[in-house]
C-alpha positions as CSV (number, residue, x, y, z in Angstrom):
1,M,-6.6,15.7,-17.6
2,S,-4.7,14.3,-14.6
3,R,-6.5,14.5,-11.3
4,K,-5.2,14.7,-7.7
5,V,-6.8,11.7,-5.9
6,L,-6.7,11.2,-2.1
7,L,-7.4,7.7,-0.7
8,V,-8.1,7.6,3.0
9,E,-8.4,4.8,5.5
10,P,-9.6,5.9,9.0
11,N,-7.0,5.6,11.7
12,Y,-8.2,2.5,13.5
13,K,-6.2,-0.6,14.1
14,N,-6.7,-3.3,11.5
15,K,-4.9,-6.4,10.5
16,Y,-5.1,-6.4,6.7
17,P,-4.3,-3.6,4.1
18,P,-7.3,-1.8,2.5
19,I,-7.9,-4.0,-0.6
20,G,-10.6,-1.7,-2.0
21,L,-8.3,1.4,-1.8
22,M,-5.4,-0.6,-3.3
23,K,-7.6,-1.4,-6.3
24,L,-8.7,2.2,-6.6
25,A,-5.0,3.2,-6.6
26,T,-4.4,0.9,-9.6
27,Y,-7.5,2.3,-11.3
28,H,-6.5,5.9,-11.0
29,R,-2.9,5.3,-12.0
30,Q,-4.1,3.6,-15.1
31,L,-6.0,6.8,-15.9
32,G,-2.8,8.9,-15.3
33,D,-4.0,10.5,-12.1
34,E,-1.8,11.5,-9.1
35,V,-2.7,9.2,-6.2
36,I,-1.9,9.7,-2.5
37,F,-2.9,7.2,0.3
38,Y,-3.2,8.3,3.9
39,K,-4.0,6.5,7.2
40,G,-3.7,8.7,10.2
41,E,-5.2,11.7,12.0
42,F,-6.6,14.6,10.0
43,R,-4.5,17.2,11.9
44,E,-1.3,15.3,11.2
45,F,-2.2,15.1,7.5
46,I,-2.6,18.9,7.3
47,V,0.5,19.7,9.3
48,Q,2.6,17.2,7.4
49,G,1.5,18.8,4.1
50,I,2.3,22.3,5.3
51,Y,5.6,21.1,6.7
52,E,6.7,19.7,3.3
53,E,5.9,23.0,1.7
54,V,7.7,25.0,4.4
55,V,10.8,22.9,4.2
56,E,11.0,23.2,0.4
57,K,10.9,26.9,0.8
58,L,13.5,27.0,3.5
59,Y,15.9,24.9,1.5
60,N,15.5,27.4,-1.4
61,I,16.2,30.2,1.0
62,D,19.3,28.6,2.7
63,N,20.4,25.1,1.7
64,R,23.3,25.1,4.1
65,V,21.0,24.3,7.0
66,E,19.8,20.7,7.5
67,W,16.2,21.8,7.9
68,F,14.9,18.2,8.0
69,R,16.6,17.7,11.3
70,L,14.4,20.4,12.7
71,K,11.2,18.7,11.6
72,D,9.6,18.5,15.1
73,R,10.4,22.1,15.9
74,I,9.0,23.3,12.6
75,K,5.8,21.3,13.1
76,Q,5.5,22.5,16.7
77,F,5.7,26.1,15.6
78,I,3.1,25.6,12.8
79,M,0.6,24.0,15.3
80,R,1.3,26.2,18.4
81,G,3.0,29.4,17.2
82,F,5.4,29.6,20.1
83,Y,7.9,32.4,19.5
84,D,10.6,30.5,21.3
85,D,10.4,28.0,18.4
86,L,10.4,30.8,15.8
87,D,13.4,32.5,17.3
88,F,15.3,29.2,17.4
89,L,14.5,28.4,13.8
90,A,15.2,31.9,12.5
91,S,18.6,31.8,14.2
92,Q,19.7,28.9,12.0
93,S,20.0,31.3,9.0
94,E,20.9,34.9,8.3
95,S,18.0,35.4,5.9
96,N,14.9,37.2,7.2
97,L,12.8,35.2,4.7
98,V,13.0,32.2,7.1
99,S,10.9,33.8,9.8
100,Q,8.6,35.4,7.2
101,N,7.8,32.0,5.7
102,L,7.3,30.3,9.0
103,I,4.9,33.0,10.2
104,Y,2.9,32.8,6.9
105,Y,2.5,29.0,7.2
106,K,1.7,29.2,10.9
107,D,-1.2,31.5,10.0
108,Y,-2.1,29.3,7.1
109,Y,-2.7,26.5,9.5
110,K,-4.2,28.4,12.4
111,K,-6.7,30.3,10.2
112,K,-7.5,27.1,8.2
113,I,-6.7,28.8,4.9
114,Y,-6.1,25.4,3.4
115,L,-9.9,24.9,3.4
116,D,-10.4,27.9,1.2
117,D,-8.6,26.3,-1.7
118,P,-8.9,22.5,-1.6
119,K,-6.2,20.6,-3.6
120,W,-7.9,17.3,-4.3
121,D,-10.1,16.5,-7.2
122,R,-11.4,13.3,-5.7
123,V,-11.4,11.8,-2.2
124,C,-12.2,8.2,-1.6
125,I,-12.7,6.9,2.0
126,S,-13.0,3.3,3.1
127,T,-15.0,2.0,6.0
128,L,-14.7,-1.2,7.9
129,F,-16.5,-2.3,11.1
130,T,-19.4,-0.2,12.5
131,F,-18.0,-0.3,16.0
132,H,-15.4,2.1,14.6
133,W,-18.3,4.4,13.9
134,K,-17.1,7.6,15.7
135,K,-13.6,7.4,14.1
136,T,-15.1,6.7,10.7
137,I,-17.6,9.6,10.7
138,E,-14.9,12.0,12.1
139,T,-12.6,10.9,9.2
140,I,-15.3,11.4,6.6
141,N,-16.4,14.8,7.8
142,S,-12.8,16.0,8.1
143,F,-11.4,14.8,4.8
144,K,-14.4,15.7,2.7
145,Q,-13.5,19.4,3.3
146,L,-10.3,18.8,1.2
147,C,-12.1,17.9,-2.0
148,K,-12.8,20.6,-4.6
149,Y,-16.1,19.0,-5.6
150,P,-18.6,17.7,-3.1
151,N,-19.9,15.1,-5.6
152,Q,-16.4,13.6,-5.9
153,V,-16.2,12.4,-2.3
154,F,-16.8,8.6,-2.3
155,I,-17.4,6.4,0.6
156,G,-17.4,2.6,0.4
157,G,-16.6,-0.6,2.3
158,V,-18.4,-2.7,4.9
159,A,-19.9,-0.1,7.1
160,A,-20.9,2.0,4.1
161,S,-22.7,-1.0,2.6
162,V,-24.4,-2.1,5.8
163,L,-25.5,1.3,7.2
164,P,-25.8,3.6,4.1
165,I,-28.7,5.7,5.5
166,E,-27.0,6.3,8.8
167,I,-23.7,7.3,7.1
168,E,-25.5,9.7,4.8
169,E,-27.3,11.3,7.7
170,A,-24.0,11.7,9.6
171,T,-21.9,13.0,6.7
172,G,-24.3,14.3,4.0
173,I,-22.7,11.9,1.5
174,K,-24.5,9.0,-0.1
175,P,-22.1,6.0,0.1
176,W,-21.6,3.3,-2.5
177,I,-23.2,0.0,-1.5
178,G,-21.4,-3.3,-2.3
179,L,-18.7,-4.0,-4.8
180,L,-17.2,-1.9,-7.6
181,N,-17.9,-4.8,-10.0
182,T,-19.4,-3.1,-13.0
183,P,-18.1,-0.4,-15.4
184,R,-18.9,3.3,-15.3
185,I,-19.3,3.5,-11.5
186,L,-16.9,6.4,-10.9
187,D,-16.1,7.5,-14.4
188,D,-17.4,7.0,-17.9
189,N,-15.1,4.1,-18.9
190,E,-15.3,0.3,-19.2
191,I,-12.9,-0.5,-16.4
192,V,-14.2,-2.9,-13.7
193,I,-12.4,-1.8,-10.6
194,D,-13.1,-4.9,-8.6
195,N,-11.2,-7.0,-11.2
196,L,-8.0,-4.9,-11.0
197,P,-4.8,-6.0,-9.2
198,L,-3.8,-4.4,-6.0
199,D,-1.4,-1.4,-5.8
200,Y,1.0,-2.4,-3.0
201,S,3.0,0.8,-3.4
202,I,0.5,2.8,-1.4
203,L,1.5,0.8,1.8
204,E,4.9,2.4,1.5
205,E,3.4,5.9,1.9
206,V,2.2,5.4,5.5
207,D,3.9,4.7,8.8
208,Y,1.3,2.2,9.9
209,D,2.5,-1.4,9.8
210,Y,-0.3,-3.8,8.9
211,P,0.3,-7.1,10.8
212,E,-0.4,-9.1,7.6
213,N,1.6,-7.3,5.0
214,N,3.5,-10.0,3.0
215,G,0.9,-11.7,1.0
216,Y,-1.1,-11.7,-2.2
217,Y,-4.7,-10.8,-1.3
218,G,-7.7,-11.5,-3.4
219,Y,-10.8,-13.5,-4.2
220,M,-11.5,-16.5,-6.4
221,T,-15.2,-16.4,-5.8
222,R,-17.6,-13.8,-4.5
223,G,-20.7,-14.0,-2.3
224,C,-22.1,-17.1,-0.6
225,V,-24.9,-19.5,-1.3
226,N,-25.9,-19.6,2.4
227,K,-28.0,-16.9,4.0
228,C,-27.0,-17.1,7.6
229,S,-29.0,-14.7,9.8
230,F,-25.9,-13.4,11.6
231,C,-23.9,-12.8,8.4
232,L,-23.7,-9.7,6.2
233,V,-22.2,-11.2,3.1
234,P,-25.6,-11.3,1.3
235,T,-25.8,-7.5,1.8
236,I,-22.2,-6.7,0.6
237,E,-21.9,-9.5,-2.0
238,P,-25.5,-10.5,-2.9
239,T,-24.7,-12.5,-6.1
240,Y,-22.6,-15.6,-5.9
241,C,-19.8,-15.7,-8.5
242,E,-18.2,-19.1,-8.7
243,Y,-14.9,-18.2,-10.3
244,I,-12.5,-15.3,-10.5
245,G,-9.1,-15.8,-12.1
246,I,-6.2,-14.8,-9.9
247,Q,-3.1,-15.9,-11.7
248,G,-2.9,-12.8,-13.8
249,Q,-3.2,-10.5,-10.7
250,I,-0.4,-12.5,-8.9
251,D,1.9,-12.2,-12.0
252,Y,1.2,-8.5,-12.2
253,V,2.0,-7.9,-8.5
254,R,5.1,-10.1,-8.6
255,N,6.5,-8.2,-11.5
256,R,5.6,-4.7,-10.3
257,F,6.0,-5.0,-6.5
258,G,8.1,-8.1,-5.9
259,E,7.3,-11.6,-4.7
260,K,5.0,-12.1,-1.7
261,R,5.3,-15.0,0.6
262,N,1.7,-16.1,1.2
263,L,-1.6,-16.2,-0.6
264,L,-4.5,-15.0,1.5
265,L,-8.0,-15.5,-0.1
266,L,-11.0,-13.8,1.3
267,D,-13.7,-15.9,-0.3
268,N,-16.8,-16.3,1.8
269,N,-17.7,-19.8,0.5
270,V,-15.2,-21.2,-2.0
271,L,-16.4,-24.8,-1.5
272,A,-19.8,-23.9,-3.0
273,S,-18.1,-23.3,-6.4
274,E,-18.7,-25.9,-9.2
275,R,-15.2,-24.9,-10.4
276,F,-13.4,-25.7,-7.1
277,N,-10.9,-28.0,-8.7
278,Q,-10.0,-25.4,-11.3
279,I,-9.5,-22.9,-8.4
280,I,-7.0,-25.2,-6.7
281,D,-5.2,-25.9,-9.9
282,E,-4.8,-22.2,-10.6
283,I,-3.5,-21.6,-7.1
284,K,-0.8,-24.2,-7.8
285,L,0.1,-22.7,-11.2
286,S,0.5,-19.3,-9.5
287,G,3.4,-20.6,-7.4
288,F,1.6,-22.1,-4.5
289,G,2.1,-25.8,-5.0
290,K,2.8,-28.1,-2.0
291,K,6.6,-27.8,-2.2
292,E,7.0,-24.2,-3.4
293,M,9.4,-22.0,-1.4
294,F,9.6,-18.2,-0.9
295,M,12.7,-16.1,-1.3
296,E,12.7,-12.6,0.0
297,P,13.0,-10.2,-3.0
298,N,15.5,-7.4,-3.1
299,K,13.4,-4.4,-1.9
300,Y,16.1,-2.0,-2.9
301,E,15.9,-3.2,-6.5
302,I,12.1,-3.1,-6.5
303,A,12.2,0.5,-5.3
304,I,14.8,1.5,-7.8
305,K,12.8,0.0,-10.7
306,A,9.7,1.9,-9.5
307,I,11.6,5.2,-9.4
308,Q,13.1,4.6,-12.8
309,D,9.5,3.9,-14.1
310,D,8.2,6.9,-12.2
311,Y,5.7,4.6,-10.5
312,N,4.6,6.3,-7.2
313,S,8.1,7.7,-6.8
314,R,6.9,9.5,-3.6
315,A,6.3,6.2,-1.9
316,Y,9.4,4.5,-3.1
317,I,11.7,7.5,-2.1
318,K,10.3,7.1,1.4
319,S,10.9,3.4,1.2
320,I,14.5,3.8,0.0
321,I,15.3,6.2,2.8
322,K,14.1,3.6,5.3
323,L,16.2,1.0,3.6
324,Y,19.3,3.2,3.8
325,K,18.7,3.6,7.6
326,Q,18.3,-0.1,8.0
327,L,21.4,-0.8,6.0
328,M,23.5,1.6,8.1
329,T,22.8,-0.4,11.3
330,K,24.2,-3.6,9.6
331,L,27.3,-2.1,8.1
332,P,30.8,-2.5,9.7
333,I,31.7,0.6,11.7
334,E,34.4,1.6,9.2
335,D,31.8,1.7,6.4
336,Q,29.2,3.6,8.3
337,S,31.0,6.9,8.2
338,K,31.7,6.6,4.5
339,T,28.1,5.7,3.7
340,Y,26.7,8.5,5.9
341,E,28.9,11.1,4.2
342,L,27.7,9.9,0.8
343,L,24.0,10.1,1.9
344,K,24.7,13.6,3.3
345,Q,26.4,14.8,0.1
346,Y,23.5,13.7,-2.0
347,N,20.8,14.9,0.4
348,L,19.6,11.4,1.0
349,L,19.2,11.5,4.7
350,D,15.6,12.4,4.6
351,E,12.7,11.8,2.3
352,V,11.9,15.5,2.0
353,T,15.3,16.4,0.5
354,A,15.9,13.2,-1.4
355,T,15.4,13.3,-5.2
356,K,15.0,10.6,-7.8
357,A,18.1,11.8,-9.6
358,N,20.3,11.5,-6.5
359,I,19.0,8.1,-5.6
360,L,19.8,6.8,-9.1
361,D,23.2,8.5,-9.1
362,T,24.2,6.6,-6.0
363,Y,22.9,3.2,-7.3
364,D,26.3,1.8,-8.2
365,Y,27.5,2.4,-4.6
366,F,24.5,0.8,-2.9
367,K,23.7,-2.0,-5.2
368,P,26.4,-4.4,-4.0
369,L,25.6,-3.6,-0.4
370,F,22.0,-4.6,-0.8
371,D,22.8,-7.5,-3.0
372,K,25.0,-8.9,-0.2
373,K,22.1,-8.4,2.3
374,Y,19.5,-10.2,0.2
375,I,21.8,-13.0,-1.1
376,M,22.0,-14.3,2.5
377,Q,18.2,-14.9,2.6
378,K,17.1,-18.4,3.3
379,P,14.0,-19.9,1.5
380,K,10.8,-20.0,3.6
381,V,7.8,-22.2,3.4
382,R,4.7,-20.6,1.7
383,H,1.1,-20.8,2.9
384,V,-2.3,-20.5,1.4
385,D,-5.0,-19.3,3.8
386,F,-8.8,-19.2,3.0
387,N,-9.1,-16.6,5.7
388,Q,-12.9,-16.4,6.0
389,G,-13.2,-20.1,6.8
390,L,-14.5,-23.1,5.0
391,D,-18.0,-24.6,5.3
392,A,-17.7,-28.0,7.1
393,R,-20.9,-29.2,5.5
394,L,-19.3,-28.9,2.0
395,L,-15.9,-30.4,3.0
396,T,-16.2,-33.8,1.2
397,D,-13.5,-36.3,1.0
398,D,-12.7,-35.3,-2.6
399,K,-12.5,-31.6,-1.8
400,M,-10.3,-32.2,1.2
401,K,-8.0,-34.4,-1.0
402,K,-7.8,-31.5,-3.5
403,L,-7.1,-29.0,-0.8
404,S,-4.2,-31.1,0.4
405,E,-2.4,-30.4,-2.9
406,I,-1.7,-26.8,-1.8
407,P,0.2,-25.6,1.3
408,I,-3.0,-24.6,3.2
409,N,-2.0,-23.3,6.6
410,P,-4.1,-23.1,8.6
411,L,-7.2,-24.9,7.4
412,R,-10.0,-22.7,8.8
413,V,-13.2,-24.6,9.4
414,A,-16.4,-22.8,10.6
415,F,-17.7,-24.0,13.9
416,D,-20.4,-21.5,14.7
417,T,-22.7,-23.6,16.8
418,W,-22.5,-26.7,19.0
419,G,-25.2,-28.2,16.8
420,M,-22.5,-28.5,14.1
421,K,-20.4,-30.8,16.2
422,N,-20.7,-34.0,14.2
423,I,-20.2,-32.3,10.8
424,Y,-17.3,-30.3,12.2
425,E,-15.6,-33.3,13.8
426,K,-15.9,-35.3,10.6
427,A,-14.3,-32.4,8.6
428,I,-11.3,-32.3,11.0
429,R,-10.8,-36.1,10.8
430,T,-11.0,-36.0,7.1
431,A,-8.3,-33.2,7.0
432,V,-6.0,-35.4,9.2
433,K,-6.6,-38.3,6.7
434,Y,-5.0,-36.1,4.0
435,N,-2.2,-34.9,6.3
436,I,-3.5,-31.4,7.0
437,K,-2.6,-30.9,10.6
438,S,-2.6,-27.1,11.2
439,M,-6.2,-25.9,11.7
440,S,-8.0,-22.9,13.0
441,N,-11.5,-21.6,13.5
442,Y,-13.6,-18.7,14.7
443,L,-16.1,-19.7,17.4
444,L,-19.2,-17.4,17.3
445,Y,-20.6,-16.6,20.8
446,N,-23.1,-14.2,22.3
447,Y,-25.6,-15.1,19.5
448,K,-28.2,-17.7,20.1
449,D,-25.8,-20.1,21.9
450,K,-25.5,-20.6,25.6
451,P,-22.2,-19.9,27.4
452,V,-21.6,-23.6,28.0
453,D,-21.9,-24.2,24.2
454,L,-18.7,-22.2,23.8
455,Y,-17.0,-24.3,26.4
456,Y,-18.1,-27.5,24.6
457,R,-16.7,-26.3,21.3
458,L,-13.4,-25.2,22.9
459,K,-13.0,-28.5,24.7
460,L,-13.8,-30.6,21.6
461,N,-10.9,-28.8,19.8
462,I,-8.6,-29.6,22.7
463,D,-9.7,-33.2,22.7
464,L,-9.2,-33.6,19.0
465,C,-5.7,-32.1,19.3
466,E,-4.8,-34.6,21.9
467,E,-6.3,-37.6,20.0
468,L,-5.1,-36.8,16.5
469,G,-1.8,-35.1,17.2
470,V,-2.9,-31.9,15.4
471,T,-3.0,-28.2,16.2
472,I,-6.3,-26.4,16.2
473,Y,-6.3,-22.7,17.2
474,S,-9.7,-21.5,18.4
475,F,-10.6,-17.8,18.1
476,P,-13.8,-17.0,20.1
477,M,-15.6,-14.2,18.2
478,K,-18.3,-12.2,19.9
479,Y,-21.4,-11.7,17.9
480,H,-22.2,-8.1,17.2
481,P,-25.2,-7.0,15.1
482,I,-23.5,-4.3,13.1
483,D,-26.6,-3.5,11.1
484,D,-28.8,-2.9,14.2
485,P,-29.5,0.8,14.7
486,E,-29.4,0.3,18.5
487,Y,-26.0,-1.4,18.6
488,F,-24.1,-0.6,15.4
489,A,-22.0,2.1,17.0
490,D,-20.6,0.2,19.9
491,R,-20.2,-3.4,21.2
492,S,-22.8,-3.4,23.9
493,Y,-25.1,-6.1,22.4
494,I,-25.9,-9.0,24.8
495,G,-27.3,-12.2,23.5
496,E,-30.4,-13.8,24.9
497,H,-28.5,-16.4,27.0
498,W,-25.6,-14.0,28.0
499,N,-25.1,-11.1,30.3
500,R,-22.4,-8.4,30.8
501,K,-20.6,-10.4,33.4
502,Y,-20.4,-13.5,31.3
503,I,-19.1,-11.5,28.4
504,R,-16.4,-9.8,30.5
505,A,-15.4,-13.1,32.0
506,V,-14.8,-14.6,28.6
507,Q,-12.9,-11.5,27.5
508,A,-10.8,-11.6,30.6
509,I,-9.8,-15.2,30.0
510,L,-9.1,-14.4,26.3
511,N,-6.9,-11.5,27.3
512,S,-4.6,-14.0,29.1
513,T,-4.5,-16.2,26.1
514,K,-4.1,-13.3,23.6
515,G,-7.4,-14.0,22.0
516,K,-6.7,-17.6,20.9
517,I,-6.7,-21.0,22.4
518,G,-4.3,-23.6,21.1
519,K,-3.6,-27.2,22.0
520,G,-2.6,-28.1,25.5
521,K,-5.1,-29.7,27.8
522,D,-3.5,-28.5,31.1
523,F,-3.4,-24.9,29.9
524,F,-7.0,-25.1,28.7
525,E,-8.3,-26.5,31.9
526,E,-6.5,-23.9,33.9
527,A,-8.0,-21.1,31.7
528,F,-11.5,-22.4,31.1
529,G,-12.0,-25.2,33.7
530,R,-11.9,-29.0,33.7
531,N,-15.7,-29.3,33.2
532,E,-18.7,-27.2,32.7
533,E,-19.2,-26.6,36.4
534,E,-15.7,-25.1,36.7
535,F,-16.4,-23.0,33.6
536,E,-19.6,-21.6,35.2
537,K,-17.6,-20.8,38.3
538,L,-15.2,-18.8,36.1
539,L,-18.1,-16.9,34.6
540,Y,-19.1,-15.7,38.1
541,M,-15.6,-15.2,39.3
542,P,-14.6,-11.5,40.0
543,E,-12.9,-10.2,36.9
544,T,-9.7,-9.2,38.8
545,F,-9.5,-12.8,40.1
546,I,-9.6,-14.1,36.5
547,I,-6.9,-11.7,35.3
548,Y,-4.6,-12.4,38.2
549,R,-5.6,-15.9,38.6
550,M,-2.5,-17.4,40.3
551,Y,-2.1,-14.6,42.7
552,Y,-5.6,-14.8,44.2
553,K,-5.6,-18.6,44.0
554,N,-2.3,-18.9,45.9
555,N,-3.2,-16.3,48.6
556,G,-6.5,-18.1,49.3
557,I,-8.8,-15.1,48.4
558,T,-10.4,-17.0,45.5
559,D,-11.4,-19.9,47.8
560,E,-12.7,-17.4,50.3
561,W,-15.0,-15.7,47.7
562,W,-16.2,-19.1,46.4
563,N,-17.0,-20.5,49.8
564,K,-19.1,-17.4,50.6
565,F,-20.8,-17.5,47.2
566,R,-21.8,-21.2,47.6
567,R,-23.2,-20.6,51.1
568,L,-25.8,-18.1,49.9
569,S,-29.4,-19.4,50.1
570,P,-31.3,-19.8,46.9
571,E,-33.1,-16.5,47.5
572,Q,-29.9,-14.7,48.3
573,L,-28.2,-16.2,45.3
574,T,-30.9,-14.9,43.0
575,I,-30.4,-11.4,44.3
576,A,-26.6,-11.6,44.1
577,K,-26.6,-13.1,40.6
578,H,-28.9,-10.3,39.3
579,I,-26.4,-7.7,40.4
580,I,-23.4,-9.8,39.2
581,H,-25.0,-10.2,35.8
582,S,-25.1,-6.4,35.4
583,N,-21.4,-6.2,36.0
584,D,-22.0,-2.9,37.8
585,F,-20.7,-2.8,41.3
586,Q,-20.1,0.9,41.9
587,N,-23.1,1.6,44.2
588,V,-23.4,-1.8,45.8
589,K,-22.4,-0.5,49.2
590,E,-25.3,2.0,49.2
591,Q,-27.9,-0.7,48.5
592,E,-29.9,-2.3,51.3
593,L,-28.7,-5.9,51.0
594,E,-28.2,-8.6,53.5
595,A,-24.8,-8.9,55.0
596,K,-24.0,-12.2,53.4
597,I,-24.8,-10.8,49.9
598,Q,-22.7,-7.7,50.6
599,D,-19.8,-9.9,51.8
600,V,-19.9,-11.7,48.4
601,L,-20.2,-8.6,46.3
602,Y,-17.3,-6.9,48.1
603,Y,-14.9,-9.1,46.1
604,Y,-16.3,-7.7,42.8
605,S,-15.2,-4.2,43.8
606,I,-11.5,-5.1,43.9
607,R,-10.0,-3.3,40.9
608,R,-7.1,-4.2,38.8
609,E,-5.2,-1.2,40.1
610,D,-5.8,-2.5,43.7
611,A,-4.4,-5.9,42.8
612,E,-1.4,-4.5,41.0
613,K,-0.5,-2.3,44.0
614,E,-1.0,-5.2,46.4
615,M,1.2,-7.5,44.3
616,L,3.9,-4.8,44.1
617,V,4.0,-4.4,47.9
618,T,4.0,-8.2,48.4
619,S,6.9,-8.5,45.9
620,N,8.9,-5.8,47.6
621,M,8.5,-7.6,51.0
622,K,10.2,-10.8,49.7
């Protein structure tokens, strides 16, 4: 018997699509279930569902009115019940049934009648980072109410695996820990969900645009042979699996959803696999050899095929409506009117009124228009990205040579501690030997390292870029113990050699570089200092001075602060630093401190808003 299955991702910002939910979508479609994916706020989900029911009724009552154009007004009445909205909507038709239906559905929402008769047979909710704790728990507690059966609400993912007890206490639901890598986890069948290909169609159902949305995503190994104290992989993927075939999954995705440009592999330690060479060979056979190029597929044809096959028609109807709108902006003016009238005639101006039959009936008209659009596409270079990074200790000459056979870009090499300097540098030089010149790494900080260790690692990357003629992008990543009961719900953890001011200083610098540091010695030295002494000065610099560096440098205020800071006696400096380290300057004026200390701490009370107003006044005076 077909089930209604709701897949939910909490409405936080994230870079990559929800791979676990995409596999679950494939699983449930194989079983013949109806699957819906949602990412957004709970209230909007409820209102949108009610709106779709209302509009269907209104079109049945009076199809001469373009009700879809009144979407915002209809939703507003459902949520707020303002009679000005009701009068306006009722005036669009002579039928009294319009106002009767609108009032019914307004009460349906306001009285939460939708909770009395849940529609969903199963609800699956993903979790990610624990610092999204509040949003995650709110999402679970809201959407679990929409499931007919309490035991059919499933929670999985990173946070669920790391903090299962806390999630159960907060939601009343026992989450699934780890992977769905054995049969009979959700149902009594032999399907291993973790081995299934991804269902990319669910991404068409939501308005959220994932920054990384044009790639094949997957794993060719699972787990890691290392047991690093700061890493949670052993908890989520405790058993190392040295090979998972991916070619079949790529072929399936290519045939069902169209070609994707890049291959993004989420392996945690692919270099530890004894079958590493086989893995690289399979990547090449899957269309990712060194010289392979990518051609953008015809998204219209992909959507048409899916609708013909009745594969997630809801998603592809929405996709095609978007494609119609995009096409309209590219057409000559003389063709726009003709096309608009055709869309209007067939009720294809909105996804609510569009039907599969009408989309297919207009295929002969739109096919040549979309063919012309896509035939103009130019081939693009493809990339392979082992996104979780490679272990520099395992990057031998032979493995680097093998890696050079695929278009790896960037090569991500782990550089978690300054103690790894020699191993890391050797790996970079070996990469250059095999003409791999685009590299990247995450630099862990706020763990057991000292702040200057972060500076040393950043500077080494800059020096290697200068010497070797390569590009290395550094992404400093703040350590956060997401399994610690004291800190998992926020980002307040401070490492033993760090303090709140140091953390804020680094974050302020990274804000100006958009979180990454590339090549360019002059830029780096301006951002982080020419040496460790200048870096330490930046750590103590008032945050507003860091953010608006050139303004305060040019008007002499930075030098003014620094001169007063340096003139403090050792005893005064100890007192001042203690306050600065706390990064809390709200009540400094009320504290009984020496005048020289107060003079220095005054600069830390200057807010961004003060700086922006001052700069605006200065600009207007020029």
